[in-house]
DSSP file (Angstrom, degrees, kcal/mol; ACC not computed):
  #  RESIDUE AA STRUCTURE BP1 BP2  ACC     N-H-->O    O-->H-N    N-H-->O    O-->H-N    TCO  KAPPA ALPHA  PHI   PSI    X-CA   Y-CA   Z-CA
    1    1 A X              0   0    0      0, 0.0     2,-0.3     0, 0.0     0, 0.0   0.000 360.0 360.0 360.0 134.4   84.5   74.8   95.4
    2    2 A X        -     0   0    0      2,-0.0     2,-0.3     1,-0.0     0, 0.0  -0.714 360.0-130.8 -97.2 151.7   86.6   75.5   98.5
    3    3 A X        -     0   0    0     -2,-0.3     3,-0.0     1,-0.1    31,-0.0  -0.778  14.4-127.9-100.2 145.0   90.0   77.0   98.4
    4    4 A X  S    S+     0   0    0     -2,-0.3     2,-0.3     1,-0.1    -1,-0.1   0.731  94.8   6.3 -65.6 -20.1   93.0   75.5  100.2
    5    5 A X  S    S-     0   0    0      2,-0.0     2,-0.3     0, 0.0    -1,-0.1  -0.965  80.1-116.7-152.3 164.4   93.6   78.8  101.8
    6    6 A X        -     0   0    0     -2,-0.3     2,-0.5    -3,-0.0    28,-0.0  -0.786  11.3-157.7-108.7 152.2   91.9   82.2  101.9
    7    7 A X        +     0   0    0     -2,-0.3     3,-0.1    27,-0.2    95,-0.1  -0.962  23.2 158.7-126.8 111.4   93.1   85.5  100.7
    8    8 A X        +     0   0    0     -2,-0.5    29,-3.1     1,-0.3     2,-0.4   0.699  69.6  33.4-102.4 -26.9   91.4   88.5  102.4
    9    9 A X  E     -a   37   0A   0     27,-0.2    94,-2.5    92,-0.2    95,-1.2  -0.977  62.7-170.0-138.8 122.7   93.9   91.2  101.7
   10   10 A X  E     -ab  38 104A   0     27,-3.0    29,-2.9    -2,-0.4     2,-0.6  -0.936   7.8-157.9-111.4 130.5   96.1   91.5   98.6
   11   11 A X  E     -ab  39 105A   0     93,-2.8    95,-3.0    -2,-0.5     2,-0.7  -0.939   3.7-163.5-108.8 115.5   99.0   94.1   98.5
   12   12 A X  E     -ab  40 106A   0     27,-3.3    29,-3.5    -2,-0.6     2,-0.6  -0.887   3.7-161.5 -96.9 116.2  100.1   95.1   95.0
   13   13 A X  E     +ab  41 107A   0     93,-2.4    95,-0.6    -2,-0.7     2,-0.4  -0.886  22.2 175.4 -96.3 119.2  103.5   96.8   95.2
   14   14 A X        -     0   0    0     27,-3.1    29,-0.4    -2,-0.6    93,-0.0  -0.942  42.5-156.2-131.6 146.2  103.9   98.7   92.0
   15   15 A X        -     0   0    0     -2,-0.4     3,-0.1    27,-0.1    27,-0.1   0.356  49.3-122.8 -94.9   4.1  106.4  101.1   90.4
   16   16 A X        +     0   0    0      1,-0.2     2,-0.1     4,-0.1    26,-0.0   0.585  67.3 134.8  67.5  13.1  103.6  102.4   88.2
   17   17 A X  S >  S-     0   0    0      1,-0.1     3,-1.8     0, 0.0    -1,-0.2  -0.484  72.6-108.5 -86.7 162.5  105.6  101.6   85.0
   18   18 A X  G >  S+     0   0    0      1,-0.3     3,-1.5     2,-0.2     4,-0.3   0.807 117.9  64.3 -58.3 -28.9  104.0   99.9   82.0
   19   19 A X  G 3  S+     0   0    0      1,-0.3     3,-0.4     2,-0.1     4,-0.3   0.634  92.9  63.2 -72.2 -10.6  106.0   96.7   82.9
   20   20 A X  G <> S+     0   0    0     -3,-1.8     4,-1.9     1,-0.2    -1,-0.3   0.484  75.7  93.8 -88.9  -1.9  104.0   96.5   86.1
   21   21 A X  H <> S+     0   0    0     -3,-1.5     4,-2.6     1,-0.2     5,-0.2   0.873  79.2  54.9 -61.2 -39.9  100.7   96.0   84.2
   22   22 A X  H  > S+     0   0    0     -3,-0.4     4,-2.2    -4,-0.3    -1,-0.2   0.902 108.9  49.4 -60.6 -37.0  100.9   92.1   84.3
   23   23 A X  H  > S+     0   0    0     -4,-0.3     4,-2.8    -3,-0.3     5,-0.2   0.892 109.7  51.8 -66.2 -38.6  101.2   92.3   88.1
   24   24 A X  H  X S+     0   0    0     -4,-1.9     4,-2.6     2,-0.2     5,-0.2   0.924 109.5  49.5 -61.7 -44.8   98.3   94.6   88.3
   25   25 A X  H  X S+     0   0    0     -4,-2.6     4,-2.4     1,-0.2    -2,-0.2   0.918 113.4  46.3 -61.2 -43.2   96.2   92.2   86.2
   26   26 A X  H  X S+     0   0    0     -4,-2.2     4,-2.7     2,-0.2     5,-0.2   0.935 113.4  47.8 -65.2 -46.5   97.1   89.3   88.5
   27   27 A X  H  X S+     0   0    0     -4,-2.8     4,-2.5     1,-0.2     5,-0.2   0.914 113.7  47.8 -61.8 -43.0   96.5   91.2   91.7
   28   28 A X  H  X S+     0   0    0     -4,-2.6     4,-2.3    -5,-0.2    -1,-0.2   0.923 113.0  47.9 -64.4 -44.6   93.1   92.5   90.4
   29   29 A X  H  X S+     0   0    0     -4,-2.4     4,-2.8    -5,-0.2    -2,-0.2   0.902 113.4  47.5 -64.6 -41.3   92.1   89.0   89.3
   30   30 A X  H  X S+     0   0    0     -4,-2.7     4,-2.4     2,-0.2     6,-0.3   0.915 111.5  50.2 -66.6 -42.3   93.1   87.4   92.5
   31   31 A X  H  X>S+     0   0    0     -4,-2.5     5,-2.5    -5,-0.2     4,-0.6   0.909 114.2  45.8 -61.7 -40.7   91.3   90.0   94.6
   32   32 A X  H ><5S+     0   0    0     -4,-2.3     3,-0.8     3,-0.2    -2,-0.2   0.940 112.0  51.0 -65.1 -47.4   88.2   89.5   92.5
   33   33 A X  H 3<5S+     0   0    0     -4,-2.8    -2,-0.2     1,-0.3    -1,-0.2   0.873 121.4  32.4 -59.5 -40.7   88.4   85.7   92.7
   34   34 A X  H 3<5S-     0   0    0     -4,-2.4    -1,-0.3    -5,-0.2    -2,-0.2   0.360 105.5-122.3 -99.2   4.5   88.8   85.7   96.5
   35   35 A X  T <<5 +     0   0    0     -3,-0.8    -3,-0.2    -4,-0.6     2,-0.2   0.914  59.8 160.8  52.7  44.7   86.6   88.8   97.1
   36   36 A X      < -     0   0    0     -5,-2.5     2,-0.3    -6,-0.3   -27,-0.2  -0.563  47.4-103.9 -97.4 157.2   89.6   90.3   98.8
   37   37 A X  E     -a    9   0A   0    -29,-3.1   -27,-3.0    -2,-0.2     2,-0.5  -0.599  36.5-145.5 -74.2 141.0   90.5   93.9   99.7
   38   38 A X  E     -ac  10  80A   0     41,-0.8    43,-2.6    -2,-0.3     2,-0.5  -0.951  12.0-166.8-116.6 126.7   93.2   95.2   97.3
   39   39 A X  E     -ac  11  81A   0    -29,-2.9   -27,-3.3    -2,-0.5     2,-0.7  -0.951   8.2-154.2-111.5 128.4   95.8   97.7   98.4
   40   40 A X  E     -ac  12  82A   0     41,-2.8    43,-3.2    -2,-0.5     2,-0.5  -0.910  17.7-171.1-104.1 113.1   97.9   99.5   95.7
   41   41 A X  E     +ac  13  83A   0    -29,-3.5   -27,-3.1    -2,-0.7     2,-0.4  -0.910  13.8 176.4-113.7 128.4  101.2  100.5   97.1
   42   42 A X  E     - c   0  84A   0     41,-2.3    43,-2.2    -2,-0.5     2,-0.6  -0.999  14.5-156.4-124.6 129.4  103.8  102.7   95.4
   43   43 A X  E     - c   0  85A   0     -2,-0.4     2,-0.7   -29,-0.4    43,-0.2  -0.924   4.4-152.3-109.0 123.3  107.0  103.6   97.3
   44   44 A X  E     - c   0  86A   0     41,-3.3    43,-2.0    -2,-0.6     2,-0.4  -0.838  22.2-130.4 -91.2 112.3  108.8  106.8   96.3
   45   45 A X        +     0   0    0     -2,-0.7     2,-0.3    41,-0.2    43,-0.1  -0.494  40.2 168.2 -65.6 120.8  112.5  106.3   97.2
   46   46 A X        -     0   0    0     -2,-0.4     3,-0.1    41,-0.1     6,-0.0  -0.967  38.1-103.0-133.7 150.5  113.5  109.4   99.1
   47   47 A X    >   -     0   0    0     -2,-0.3     3,-2.0     1,-0.1    39,-0.0  -0.336  56.6 -81.3 -65.6 154.2  116.6  110.2  101.2
   48   48 A X  T 3  S+     0   0    0      1,-0.3    -1,-0.1     3,-0.0     3,-0.1  -0.297 117.5  19.2 -55.7 136.0  116.2  110.1  104.9
   49   49 A X  T 3  S+     0   0    0      1,-0.3    -1,-0.3    -3,-0.1     2,-0.1   0.297  89.3 134.5  87.0  -9.9  114.6  113.3  106.3
   50   50 A X    <   -     0   0    0     -3,-2.0     2,-0.8     1,-0.1    -1,-0.3  -0.459  58.2-124.0 -72.9 146.3  113.1  114.4  102.9
   51   51 A X    >>  -     0   0    0      1,-0.2     3,-1.4    -2,-0.1     4,-0.6  -0.818  16.0-162.1 -93.2 109.9  109.5  115.5  103.0
   52   52 A X  T 34 S+     0   0    0     -2,-0.8     3,-0.3     1,-0.3    -1,-0.2   0.741  86.2  68.4 -65.3 -20.7  107.4  113.4  100.5
   53   53 A X  T 34 S+     0   0    0      1,-0.2    -1,-0.3     5,-0.1    -2,-0.0   0.780 109.7  34.5 -68.3 -25.0  104.7  116.1  100.5
   54   54 A X  T <4 S+     0   0    0     -3,-1.4     2,-0.4     4,-0.0    -1,-0.2   0.440  92.7 109.7-106.8  -2.0  107.0  118.5   98.8
   55   55 A X     X  -     0   0    0     -4,-0.6     4,-1.9    -3,-0.3     5,-0.2  -0.621  62.4-146.1 -78.9 127.6  108.8  116.0   96.6
   56   56 A X  H  > S+     0   0    0     -2,-0.4     4,-2.5     1,-0.2     5,-0.2   0.868  99.0  54.9 -61.6 -38.4  107.9  116.2   92.9
   57   57 A X  H  > S+     0   0    0      1,-0.2     4,-2.2     2,-0.2    -1,-0.2   0.893 107.8  49.6 -63.4 -39.1  108.3  112.5   92.4
   58   58 A X  H  > S+     0   0    0      2,-0.2     4,-1.9     1,-0.2    -1,-0.2   0.889 110.6  49.8 -66.9 -38.2  105.8  111.8   95.2
   59   59 A X  H  X S+     0   0    0     -4,-1.9     4,-1.6     2,-0.2    -2,-0.2   0.905 111.3  48.2 -67.9 -40.6  103.3  114.3   93.7
   60   60 A X  H  X S+     0   0    0     -4,-2.5     4,-2.3     1,-0.2    -2,-0.2   0.894 110.3  53.0 -64.1 -39.0  103.6  112.7   90.3
   61   61 A X  H  X S+     0   0    0     -4,-2.2     4,-2.8     1,-0.2    -2,-0.2   0.873 104.5  55.7 -63.9 -36.5  103.2  109.3   91.9
   62   62 A X  H  X S+     0   0    0     -4,-1.9     4,-1.9     2,-0.2    -1,-0.2   0.905 108.7  47.0 -63.2 -41.1  100.0  110.5   93.6
   63   63 A X  H  X S+     0   0    0     -4,-1.6     4,-1.8     2,-0.2    -2,-0.2   0.935 114.1  47.2 -65.3 -45.7   98.5  111.5   90.2
   64   64 A X  H  X S+     0   0    0     -4,-2.3     4,-2.5     1,-0.2    -2,-0.2   0.884 110.1  53.7 -62.9 -38.4   99.5  108.2   88.7
   65   65 A X  H  X S+     0   0    0     -4,-2.8     4,-2.7     2,-0.2    -1,-0.2   0.875 105.3  53.2 -66.3 -37.1   98.1  106.3   91.6
   66   66 A X  H  X S+     0   0    0     -4,-1.9     4,-2.0     2,-0.2    -1,-0.2   0.918 111.1  46.8 -63.1 -42.2   94.7  108.0   91.3
   67   67 A X  H  X S+     0   0    0     -4,-1.8     4,-2.1     2,-0.2    -2,-0.2   0.925 112.7  49.9 -63.4 -43.8   94.6  106.9   87.6
   68   68 A X  H  X S+     0   0    0     -4,-2.5     4,-2.4     1,-0.2    -2,-0.2   0.908 108.5  52.3 -61.8 -42.8   95.6  103.4   88.6
   69   69 A X  H  X S+     0   0    0     -4,-2.7     4,-2.8     1,-0.2    -1,-0.2   0.900 107.7  52.2 -61.5 -40.6   92.9  103.2   91.2
   70   70 A X  H  X S+     0   0    0     -4,-2.0     4,-2.1     2,-0.2    -1,-0.2   0.909 109.1  50.0 -62.1 -41.5   90.3  104.3   88.7
   71   71 A X  H  X S+     0   0    0     -4,-2.1     4,-2.2     2,-0.2    -2,-0.2   0.915 112.5  47.1 -61.9 -43.1   91.4  101.5   86.4
   72   72 A X  H  X S+     0   0    0     -4,-2.4     4,-3.1     2,-0.2     5,-0.4   0.915 110.1  52.1 -66.7 -42.8   91.2   98.9   89.1
   73   73 A X  H  X S+     0   0    0     -4,-2.8     4,-2.3     1,-0.2    -1,-0.2   0.901 110.9  48.7 -59.9 -40.2   87.8  100.1   90.3
   74   74 A X  H  < S+     0   0    0     -4,-2.1    -1,-0.2    -5,-0.2    -2,-0.2   0.909 118.1  40.1 -65.0 -41.9   86.6   99.8   86.7
   75   75 A X  H  < S+     0   0    0     -4,-2.2    -2,-0.2    -5,-0.2    -1,-0.2   0.830 127.4  30.6 -76.6 -32.8   88.0   96.3   86.4
   76   76 A X  H  < S-     0   0    0     -4,-3.1    -3,-0.2     2,-0.2    -2,-0.2   0.711  81.1-144.5-105.0 -23.1   87.1   95.0   89.8
   77   77 A X  S  < S+     0   0    0     -4,-2.3     2,-0.3    -5,-0.4    -4,-0.1   0.851  70.7  97.7  56.1  35.4   83.9   96.8   90.9
   78   78 A X  S    S-     0   0    0     -6,-0.2    -1,-0.2    -5,-0.2    -2,-0.2  -0.978  86.1 -84.5-148.3 155.8   85.3   96.8   94.4
   79   79 A X        -     0   0    0     -2,-0.3   -41,-0.8    -3,-0.1     2,-0.4  -0.403  39.1-168.8 -66.4 131.7   87.1   99.3   96.6
   80   80 A X  E     -c   38   0A   0     -2,-0.2     2,-0.7   -43,-0.1   -41,-0.2  -0.986  14.7-140.0-120.1 134.3   90.9   99.4   96.1
   81   81 A X  E     -c   39   0A   0    -43,-2.6   -41,-2.8    -2,-0.4     2,-0.3  -0.835  12.2-151.4 -99.2 113.6   93.0  101.4   98.6
   82   82 A X  E     -c   40   0A   0     -2,-0.7     2,-0.4   -43,-0.2   -41,-0.2  -0.657  15.3-175.4 -83.3 139.9   95.8  103.4   97.1
   83   83 A X  E     -c   41   0A   0    -43,-3.2   -41,-2.3    -2,-0.3     2,-0.5  -0.995   9.9-171.5-136.7 128.4   98.9  104.0   99.3
   84   84 A X  E     +c   42   0A   0     -2,-0.4     2,-0.3   -43,-0.2   -41,-0.2  -0.986  14.1 172.9-120.1 125.4  101.9  106.1   98.6
   85   85 A X  E     -c   43   0A   0    -43,-2.2   -41,-3.3    -2,-0.5     2,-0.4  -0.855  20.8-138.3-125.1 161.9  104.8  106.0  101.0
   86   86 A X  E     +c   44   0A   0     -2,-0.3     2,-0.3   -43,-0.2   -41,-0.2  -0.911  57.0  48.0-119.8 149.9  108.3  107.4  100.9
   87   87 A X  S    S-     0   0    0    -43,-2.0     2,-0.5    -2,-0.4   -41,-0.1  -0.909  97.2  -0.1 129.6-155.1  111.6  105.7  101.9
   88   88 A X     >  -     0   0    0     -2,-0.3     4,-2.6   -43,-0.1     5,-0.3  -0.620  61.7-143.6 -74.3 120.0  113.3  102.4  101.3
   89   89 A X  H  > S+     0   0    0     -2,-0.5     4,-2.6     1,-0.2     5,-0.2   0.885  95.8  47.8 -55.8 -44.6  111.0  100.3   99.0
   90   90 A X  H  > S+     0   0    0      1,-0.2     4,-2.5     2,-0.2     5,-0.2   0.951 114.5  45.5 -63.2 -48.9  111.7   96.9  100.6
   91   91 A X  H  > S+     0   0    0      1,-0.2     4,-2.3     2,-0.2    -1,-0.2   0.908 115.4  47.3 -61.1 -42.3  111.2   98.2  104.2
   92   92 A X  H  X S+     0   0    0     -4,-2.6     4,-2.6     2,-0.2     5,-0.2   0.898 112.0  49.3 -68.7 -40.4  108.1  100.1  103.3
   93   93 A X  H  X S+     0   0    0     -4,-2.6     4,-2.4    -5,-0.3    -2,-0.2   0.945 114.1  45.6 -63.1 -47.6  106.5   97.1  101.3
   94   94 A X  H  X S+     0   0    0     -4,-2.5     4,-1.9    -5,-0.2    -2,-0.2   0.899 114.2  48.5 -63.6 -40.8  107.3   94.7  104.2
   95   95 A X  H  X S+     0   0    0     -4,-2.3     4,-2.9    -5,-0.2    -1,-0.2   0.916 111.3  49.1 -66.1 -42.9  105.9   97.1  106.8
   96   96 A X  H  X S+     0   0    0     -4,-2.6     4,-2.4     1,-0.2     5,-0.2   0.902 108.6  53.8 -63.9 -40.2  102.7   97.8  104.9
   97   97 A X  H  X>S+     0   0    0     -4,-2.4     5,-2.7    -5,-0.2     4,-0.6   0.910 112.4  44.3 -59.5 -42.0  102.2   94.1  104.4
   98   98 A X  H ><5S+     0   0    0     -4,-1.9     3,-0.7     3,-0.2    -2,-0.2   0.927 110.9  54.5 -66.3 -45.1  102.4   93.6  108.2
   99   99 A X  H 3<5S+     0   0    0     -4,-2.9    -2,-0.2     1,-0.3    -1,-0.2   0.879 117.5  34.4 -58.2 -41.2  100.3   96.7  108.9
  100  100 A X  H 3<5S-     0   0    0     -4,-2.4    -1,-0.3    -5,-0.1    -2,-0.2   0.461 107.4-122.9 -94.1  -0.8   97.4   95.4  106.8
  101  101 A X  T <<5 -     0   0    0     -3,-0.7    -3,-0.2    -4,-0.6   -92,-0.2   0.952  38.1-156.8  56.7  51.8   98.0   91.8  107.6
  102  102 A X      < -     0   0    0     -5,-2.7   -92,-0.2    -6,-0.2    -1,-0.1  -0.286  21.6-160.8 -61.7 140.1   98.3   91.0  103.9
  103  103 A X  S    S+     0   0    0    -94,-2.5    27,-0.6     1,-0.3     2,-0.3   0.634  79.8  15.8 -91.0 -19.1   97.7   87.4  102.9
  104  104 A X  E     -bd  10 130A   0    -95,-1.2   -93,-2.8    25,-0.1     2,-0.5  -0.969  61.0-153.0-156.8 135.9   99.6   87.9   99.6
  105  105 A X  E     -bd  11 131A   0     25,-2.2    27,-3.2    -2,-0.3     2,-0.5  -0.954  15.9-161.8-107.7 130.7  102.0   90.4   98.1
  106  106 A X  E     +bd  12 132A   0    -95,-3.0   -93,-2.4    -2,-0.5     2,-0.3  -0.958  17.8 164.6-114.5 130.4  101.9   90.7   94.3
  107  107 A X  E     -bd  13 133A   0     25,-2.6    27,-3.3    -2,-0.5     2,-0.2  -0.987  31.3-127.1-142.0 149.6  104.9   92.4   92.6
  108  108 A X  E     - d   0 134A   0    -95,-0.6     2,-0.3    -2,-0.3    27,-0.2  -0.552  29.2-118.5 -85.6 161.7  106.3   92.6   89.1
  109  109 A X        -     0   0    0     25,-1.8     2,-0.4   -90,-0.2    27,-0.1  -0.769  29.7-167.7 -98.1 150.6  109.8   91.7   88.3
  110  110 A X    >   -     0   0    0     -2,-0.3     3,-0.7     1,-0.1     9,-0.2  -0.994  26.0-158.7-143.3 133.1  112.1   94.3   86.9
  111  111 A X  T 3  S+     0   0    0     -2,-0.4    -1,-0.1     1,-0.2     7,-0.0   0.598  91.9  66.5 -80.9 -11.3  115.5   94.1   85.3
  112  112 A X  T 3   +     0   0    0      2,-0.0     2,-0.3     6,-0.0    -1,-0.2   0.349  67.6 121.8 -95.9   8.8  116.2   97.8   86.1
  113  113 A X    <   -     0   0    0     -3,-0.7     4,-0.1     1,-0.1     5,-0.1  -0.557  53.1-152.3 -72.3 128.3  116.3   97.5   89.9
  114  114 A X        +     0   0    0     -2,-0.3     2,-0.3     2,-0.1    -1,-0.1   0.659  66.4 101.3 -75.4 -14.2  119.6   98.7   91.3
  115  115 A X  S >  S-     0   0    0      1,-0.1     3,-2.1     2,-0.1     4,-0.1  -0.533  85.2-109.5 -74.6 130.6  119.4   96.4   94.3
  116  116 A X  T 3  S+     0   0    0      1,-0.3    -1,-0.1    -2,-0.3    -2,-0.1  -0.389 107.6  14.6 -58.2 131.3  121.6   93.2   94.0
  117  117 A X  T 3  S-     0   0    0     -4,-0.1     4,-0.4    -2,-0.1    -1,-0.3   0.210 125.1 -93.1  85.8 -16.8  119.2   90.3   93.6
  118  118 A X    <>  -     0   0    0     -3,-2.1     4,-1.8     3,-0.1     5,-0.1   0.169  30.4 -88.7  90.6 153.1  116.4   92.7   92.9
  119  119 A X  H  > S+     0   0    0      2,-0.2     4,-2.1     1,-0.2     5,-0.2   0.904 124.8  52.7 -62.0 -45.1  113.7   94.4   94.9
  120  120 A X  H  > S+     0   0    0      1,-0.2     4,-2.7     2,-0.2    -1,-0.2   0.909 107.6  51.8 -61.7 -42.2  111.3   91.5   94.5
  121  121 A X  H  > S+     0   0    0     -4,-0.4     4,-2.2     1,-0.2    -1,-0.2   0.906 108.7  50.8 -60.5 -42.3  113.9   89.0   95.7
  122  122 A X  H  X S+     0   0    0     -4,-1.8     4,-1.3     2,-0.2    -1,-0.2   0.880 111.5  47.9 -64.1 -38.2  114.5   91.1   98.8
  123  123 A X  H  X S+     0   0    0     -4,-2.1     4,-1.9     2,-0.2     3,-0.3   0.922 109.5  52.9 -68.5 -43.6  110.7   91.3   99.5
  124  124 A X  H  < S+     0   0    0     -4,-2.7    -2,-0.2     1,-0.2     3,-0.2   0.918 110.8  48.0 -56.1 -44.0  110.4   87.5   99.0
  125  125 A X  H  < S+     0   0    0     -4,-2.2    -1,-0.2     1,-0.2    -2,-0.2   0.782 119.7  37.3 -70.0 -27.2  113.2   86.9  101.6
  126  126 A X  H  < S+     0   0    0     -4,-1.3    -1,-0.2    -3,-0.3    -2,-0.2   0.576  91.4 106.6-102.3  -9.7  111.7   89.3  104.1
  127  127 A X     <  -     0   0    0     -4,-1.9     4,-0.1    -3,-0.2   -33,-0.1  -0.367  53.4-155.7 -77.2 148.6  108.0   88.7  103.8
  128  128 A X  S    S+     0   0    0    -34,-0.2     2,-0.3     2,-0.1    -1,-0.1   0.329  82.6  49.2 -99.9   4.6  105.9   86.8  106.4
  129  129 A X  S    S-     0   0    0      1,-0.1   -25,-0.1    -5,-0.0   -26,-0.1  -0.869 104.4 -73.2-132.5 168.4  103.3   86.0  103.7
  130  130 A X  E     -d  104   0A   0    -27,-0.6   -25,-2.2    -2,-0.3     2,-0.4  -0.279  42.0-150.7 -62.3 149.0  103.5   84.5  100.2
  131  131 A X  E     -d  105   0A   0    -27,-0.2     2,-0.7    -4,-0.1   -25,-0.2  -0.991   1.2-153.0-124.2 126.8  104.8   86.8   97.4
  132  132 A X  E     -d  106   0A   0    -27,-3.2   -25,-2.6    -2,-0.4     2,-0.7  -0.892   9.0-159.7-100.5 114.0  103.7   86.3   93.8
  133  133 A X  E     -d  107   0A   0     -2,-0.7     2,-0.6   -27,-0.2   -25,-0.2  -0.850   7.6-162.0 -96.3 115.7  106.4   87.6   91.4
  134  134 A X  E     -d  108   0A   0    -27,-3.3   -25,-1.8    -2,-0.7  -111,-0.2  -0.868  15.8-128.4-103.6 120.3  104.8   88.3   88.1
  135  135 A X        -     0   0    0     -2,-0.6   -25,-0.1   -27,-0.2  -113,-0.0  -0.310   5.0-146.1 -66.7 150.4  107.2   88.5   85.1
  136  136 A X        +     0   0    0    -27,-0.1    -1,-0.1  -114,-0.1  -115,-0.1   0.190  39.0 154.7-101.3  15.7  107.0   91.6   82.9
  137  137 A X    >   -     0   0    0      1,-0.2     3,-2.0     2,-0.1    -2,-0.0  -0.194  42.8-140.8 -50.1 124.2  107.8   89.8   79.6
  138  138 A X  T 3  S+     0   0    0      1,-0.3    -1,-0.2     3,-0.0    -3,-0.0   0.778 100.6  58.4 -61.0 -26.7  106.3   91.9   76.8
  139  139 A X  T 3  S+     0   0    0      2,-0.0     2,-0.8     1,-0.0    -1,-0.3   0.577  79.2 108.1 -79.6  -6.8  105.3   88.7   74.9
  140  140 A X    <   +     0   0    0     -3,-2.0  -118,-0.0     1,-0.2    -1,-0.0  -0.597  30.2 154.3 -73.8 109.1  103.2   87.6   78.0
  141  141 A X        +     0   0    0     -2,-0.8    -1,-0.2     2,-0.1     2,-0.1   0.243  31.1 119.7-117.6   9.8   99.6   87.9   76.9
  142  142 A X        -     0   0    0     -3,-0.0     2,-0.4     3,-0.0    -2,-0.0  -0.450  48.3-153.3 -75.3 150.6   98.1   85.3   79.2
  143  143 A X        -     0   0    0     -2,-0.1     2,-0.4  -118,-0.0    -2,-0.1  -0.943  23.3-106.5-123.5 147.3   95.6   86.4   81.7
  144  144 A X        -     0   0    0     -2,-0.4     2,-0.3     1,-0.1     0, 0.0  -0.568  39.1-128.8 -70.3 126.4   94.7   84.8   85.1
  145  145 A X              0   0    0     -2,-0.4    -1,-0.1     1,-0.1  -112,-0.0  -0.578 360.0 360.0 -81.0 138.7   91.4   83.1   84.7
  146  146 A X              0   0    0     -2,-0.3    -1,-0.1  -114,-0.0    -2,-0.0   0.386 360.0 360.0-112.9 360.0   88.8   83.8   87.3
């Protein structure tokens, strides 16, 4: 079967919360289905000029990202690249997508985002590639079929 388009690089933007797990499942399944490289991105919001190497939130995110990468490796049997950046989440997600020439950005939706319209909405509006917004509804038990 041929696909109407190809996906070589998937960027999962995650806040590492439990509500981001459906987005992780979708990104992993899509990367597996298309044999694509998977990038796991977490952005630590930091004030301008702050050093993320000394920021406690960034260090905690690094530990969580290592655990997440292990889970993905177990599920996908393929290399996943973890990336932790600091700064404005929307700007960093969009820049990383451009840097890796992402074919798809996968993100969860979150009701707790302080940005008007939501972080995912801002990424959708600024992205140069498709964005898959995955709802975090706790009753959602469906899985993407591969």
